[in-house]
C-alpha positions in Angstrom: 164.7 -55.1 -61.9 162.3 -56.1 -64.6 162.9 -55.9 -68.2 160.3 -54.2 -70.2 161.2 -56.1 -73.3 160.0 -59.1 -72.1 156.6 -57.7 -71.5 153.5 -58.1 -74.3 152.3 -54.8 -73.4 155.7 -53.0 -73.8 156.0 -54.7 -77.4 152.4 -53.6 -78.3 153.0 -50.1 -77.1 156.2 -49.8 -78.8 154.9 -50.8 -82.2 151.8 -48.7 -81.8 154.5 -45.7 -81.1 156.2 -46.4 -84.2 152.6 -46.8 -86.5 151.7 -43.5 -85.0 154.6 -41.8 -86.3 154.6 -43.0 -89.8 150.7 -42.3 -90.1 150.9 -38.8 -88.7 153.5 -38.0 -91.4 150.5 -37.5 -94.2 148.7 -35.1 -91.5 148.4 -31.2 -92.8 151.6 -29.3 -91.8 149.7 -27.0 -90.0 148.7 -29.9 -87.7 152.6 -30.4 -87.0 152.2 -28.6 -83.5 148.8 -29.3 -82.9 147.2 -33.0 -83.4 150.5 -34.5 -84.6 152.4 -33.3 -81.7 149.8 -34.5 -79.0 149.5 -38.1 -80.6 153.0 -38.7 -80.8 153.7 -37.3 -77.3 150.9 -39.8 -75.9 152.1 -42.5 -78.2 155.8 -42.3 -76.8 154.5 -41.7 -73.2 153.2 -45.1 -73.3 156.1 -47.5 -73.8 158.4 -45.1 -71.8 156.2 -45.1 -68.7 156.2 -49.0 -68.9 159.9 -49.0 -69.1 160.3 -46.5 -66.2 158.4 -48.6 -64.1 160.1 -51.6 -64.8 162.9 -49.7 -63.6 161.4 -48.8 -60.1 162.2 -51.0 -57.0 158.6 -51.3 -55.4 155.5 -52.7 -57.1 153.5 -49.6 -56.1 155.6 -47.6 -57.9 156.1 -50.0 -60.8 151.7 -49.9 -61.0 151.6 -46.2 -60.6 153.9 -45.9 -64.0 151.7 -48.5 -65.5 148.7 -46.3 -64.5 150.4 -43.3 -66.2 151.1 -45.5 -69.6 147.2 -46.4 -69.4 146.0 -42.6 -69.3 148.1 -41.8 -72.4 146.9 -44.7 -74.1 143.3 -43.7 -73.8 144.7 -40.1 -74.4 145.8 -41.4 -77.8 142.7 -43.6 -78.4 140.7 -40.2 -78.3 143.1 -38.7 -80.6 143.0 -41.3 -83.2 139.2 -41.1 -83.2 139.4 -37.2 -83.7 141.8 -37.5 -86.5 139.7 -40.0 -88.4 136.5 -37.6 -87.9 139.1 -34.8 -89.1 139.8 -37.5 -92.0 143.6 -37.0 -91.4 143.6 -40.6 -91.2 142.3 -43.1 -93.7 139.0 -45.1 -92.5 141.0 -48.1 -92.9 143.8 -47.1 -90.3 144.7 -50.0 -88.0 145.6 -47.6 -85.2 142.7 -47.8 -83.3 142.6 -51.5 -83.1 146.1 -51.7 -82.0 145.9 -49.0 -79.6 142.8 -50.8 -78.0 144.5 -54.2 -78.0 147.2 -52.4 -76.2 145.0 -51.4 -73.7 143.5 -54.4 -73.2 147.0 -56.1 -72.2 147.8 -53.4 -70.4 145.0 -53.3 -68.2 145.3 -57.0 -67.7 148.9 -56.5 -66.6 147.5 -54.0 -64.3 144.8 -55.6 -62.9 147.4 -58.9 -62.7 149.6 -56.9 -60.6 147.0 -55.4 -58.1 146.1 -58.9 -56.8 
């Protein structure tokens, strides 16, 4: 079995999830069951799917879970963009850059495993 803790993609995704929780605390209360919930679920989905994939026995299953994680990450990138447009996030928020870096690393892992 693979250890997700040893993956740079997992480390970045974990930090991103924590930051999403921290930064969405200041969103308007009416967004608690809207954008806040969606962002948090997408953010948690990324490291969760990486970890679950690491527990699978075949490379095909592992790749499938990494692909799901990547999809959740792209969803989160849009939600961060929307939150910034709605002025729920400060323009200096690092979430977009962290999500982009995580996507780059995760995509590299996926591509390396496909070879």
